[in-house]
N, C-alpha and C positions, 0 to 999 in steps of 0.2 A: 597532559596535553600530548597529542599524537603528531608525529611529523612524517612526511613522506617525500619521496623524490619525484620530480616532474621534469618533462622534456619541454624545452622551448624551441619551436621550429624556426630558428633563425641561424644565420651563418656567423662564424667566428669573425668574419670581416666586419659585420655590423657591430659586434661587441667591441672590437678594436677601434672602430671609427668613433663610437660614442666615448670610449675611454680617452681617446686623444683629445676630443673636444673638452672633456672635463679637465684634463691636465693643462690644456691651453687656457681655460677659464681660470684655473687656480693660479697659473703664472701671471696672468693679467691683473688679478686681484691681490697678488702677493700672499696667497694662502699658504701657510707653512704646514698645517696638519689637519687631517680629517680622520674621524673615527673609522670611516670606510675608505680603503684605497680606491683609486679611479676604476679599476676593473670591477670591483664589487659594487661600486655605486652605479656603474653603467649597467651591470646585470640587474640590479634592483629596479632601475628605471625601465628596462626592457620587459621585465616581468609585470610591472605595473601597467605598462601600455598594452602589451600583447595579451596578457591574461586577465587584465582588469582587476587585479588583486586589491583588496582594501589596504589602507596604511597599517591597520592593526595586524593583518596577516604578514605584511612585509616586515614590520617591526619584530614579530615573533621569529620569522625565518632568519633574520640577520642579527638577532639578539641586540637590538637597539630600541630606543624609545619610539613611540608613534610620532612625536614631534621631529625627531631626527630623520625618520623615514620620509616624512613630508618634506622637510627642508632639502634633503639630498635629491629627491625626485624633482622638486621644483628647480633646484640649482642646475639640474641636467637638462630639463625640458626647455627652459628659456633660451640658453645659447644654442641648443640643437635646433629650435624653431628658427633662430636667426640665420641658420645656414640654408634654409629653403629659399629658392630664387623668387624675386618679385616678378610681376607679369612681364615687364619689359625685358628683363634678362632672359626669362624662359622662352619668349617668342623669338627674340634675336638668336638664341642658341638653336632653336628649332629651324629657323630659316637658314642659318648657316649650314645646318646638317641636311638641307635639301627638302625639308617639309614644305608643302605648298598649301595644304588644307588641314584644319584642326576641328575637333569636336568641342562644342560648348555645351555644358549641362550644369545643372544644380542638384544638390542633394540636401535632404534634411536629416541632421544628426539628432536623434532623440535625446532629451534631457529629462531629469526628474521634474515634477511639477514646480513651477515658479510662481508663487503667489504675489510677489511684490513687483513683478515686472510685466509690462504690457508688450505685446508684439511677439511673444514666444509660442503662441498657440498656432499650430498648422491646421487650418480648416480642411485642407486636402488630405493630410495624413492622420488627422484626429489625435494628435498628441503634441506635447510641448517639444520644442527643439530649436536648432540653429540652422540657418540657411548658409550653405557654402557653395560658391561657384567654382567651377573647375574647367580647365582647358586640357584636352588630351590629344595625342596624335592619332592617326588613323589605324594604329595598331593597338590602341587602348592604353598606351602608356601615359601616366599622368605627367603633364608638363608644369602645371601651376595650379594652386588652389588658393582661394581668397581668404580674407578674414571672415569670421563668423558673424552673421546678423541674426536677428530674431526670425523664427520660422515663418511668421506672417508676411515677411518681405517677398514680393513676387520676384520670380527669376529675372524678368526683364528689367525691373527696377534695380535689382542687385547688379546686373551686368552693366547698367549705365553708371551706377555708383563707382564701380571699380575700373571704369574706362576701358572695357574690353574692346569695343569697336575702334576707338582711336589707336589702341595698341596693335590691332590687326592691320589698320591702314598703314601705320609706320613701317611695319615689317612686310607688307604685301601679302599677308596670309588671308585665306578665305575660311570662314567658319561654317560649320554645319550644326544646326540646333533644332530642337523640337518646336511644336506649334506654339508653345508658351512664349517664344521669342519673336513671333511675327510682329513686324513693325519696328524692330530694333534698328536694322540697317539693311534693307533688302539687297543693296548692291554689294554688301560685304558679308552678310550672314544669311545663308540659305536655309529656309524652313519648308516643311511639307505643305502641299496644297490642302486647303480645307474644303469641306463640302461633300455631299453625296452625288452619285451618278457622274463622277468625274470621267472625262474622256480617257481612252486607253493610255495615251502618252503621259498624262498626269498620274495615273495609277502606277505606271511603270517607274516614273520618277520617284514617287513616294516609297515604293518598295526598295529601290536602290538607296534612297536617302536613309530609310529606316535600318537597312543592313549595315550601313557605315556607323550610324549613331549607336547601334546596339553595342559596338565595341567600347563605347564610353562607359557602359555599365561594368565592364571588366575592371576599370580603374577604381570605381566606387566599391566593387566587391573586394578588391585587394585592400583598400583602406579599412573596410569594416571587418576584415579578418583580425584587426587589432581590437580587442574587446572593449577598450576604453571608448571607442567611437560608436559602440552599439547602444550605449546609454550613458551620457556624460553625467558625472556626479559633481557636486560642489558648485562653486561660483561660475556662472556662465561667461563672465569676463575672461576666464582662463581658457575658454574653449578654443580661441584662435591659436594660442601657443600649442595646445595639444594637437590640433589639426595639422599645423605646420610641422611639428615635430614628427608626427606619424608619416606625413608625406615625405619628409626627408629620409626617414628610416626605410620607407618603402622603396625609395629611389636607390638607396644603398643595397637593399636586398636584390632588386632587379639587376643591378650592375654586377652583383657577385654570382648570379645564377648561371 
């Protein structure tokens, strides 16, 4: 078997943050001993999420069993995901920081084929996947991301399920969204005008609207730098924890930049 060194393009602050979460989790559960100390467990999890390594490869790199690698990663991802803010917290924090408008958008995270589940095929993207709704500020920074639903779920249906409009109303924020969200709440969520041969002022509005919304793609691009979100493996019920964990790690990386 051949071994090689690799670089993980993440900050020491992120590694330390994850290690602290692991130590706190161990204290809460009265854990006395683990085969891997928190720093190594944190590094293993970051490698899994950022590089998308299989558990077999992780086990070989850390000289542990495959089952141990799976348990240690799962033990880290779950409490890490719990640190991600919920929608109300995220929007309140943004409003206190002076944010007045946010971008609302959805993305489909690809998964392997799921034969036993309905609702995971995306007719738009032509692959199986999970729908995740997100709220970003006008600089493209991710504020919140939802739990994962089957990819067949329409964006406007998902936005209603997660209560995005009531949360915007409570905080006084205005949302910008694409045409797929038309009819969601015109007084609170602005969408482009549809149709051909639009008057000049509507075309100008659509151009300005599109330029702001394009920044939302930056947030999704940052998330999908983490290889685990380029194609999820395993049980789709675990997708929400993975998405939230990556979102929290992405927030730490931005704050350390």
